[in-house]
N, C-alpha and C positions, 0 to 999 in steps of 0.2 A: 408132524408138520403138515402133511397132506390133509389130515382130518381138520386141523385148525384152519387151513386155507379154505376148505370147502364150507365149514361152518361160517367163516367170516364173509364168504361171498353171499351166503344167505342173509346174514345180518349186516349188510351194506358196508362191509369192509372195515368197520371200526375195530373189530377184534384183531384182524390181520395187522392193521397199523399199530395197534398197541403191542402186539407180540413182536413185531419187527423192531419197534422202539426199545422194548425191554432187551431183546437180543443184542442190539447195537450197544446199548448201555453196558451190558455185561461184558461184551467183547472189548469195548473201550477201557473199562475198568481193569480187566485182566491185562490188557496190553500195557497200561500205565504201570501196573504193579511189576510186570516182567521187566520193562525198561528201567524202572526205578531200582530194582534189585541189581540189574546189570551195571547201572551207573554207580551204585554204592560199592559194589565189588571192584569195579575199575578204579574208583577213587582210593580204596584201601590198598590195592596193589601198587598204584602210583605213589602213594604216601610211603609205603614200605620201601619201594625202590629208591625214592629220594633219600630216605633215612639211611639206607645202606650206602648209597653213594657219598653222602656227607660223612658217614663214619669212616669209609675207606679213604676219603680225602684228608681226614684229620690224622691219619696214622703217619 
């Protein structure tokens, strides 16, 4: 990162801006994937619990 920053200072900062944009894109993409997986897991658990409760109420 330090080498990229030094090179980008020499080349008027375009490389630094591009690198930061790519890093932000990757971090955002990973964060969306993580939260999506958590949401799917939460929905599966909730659906299972509701099914169990309905089954117990039907007894």
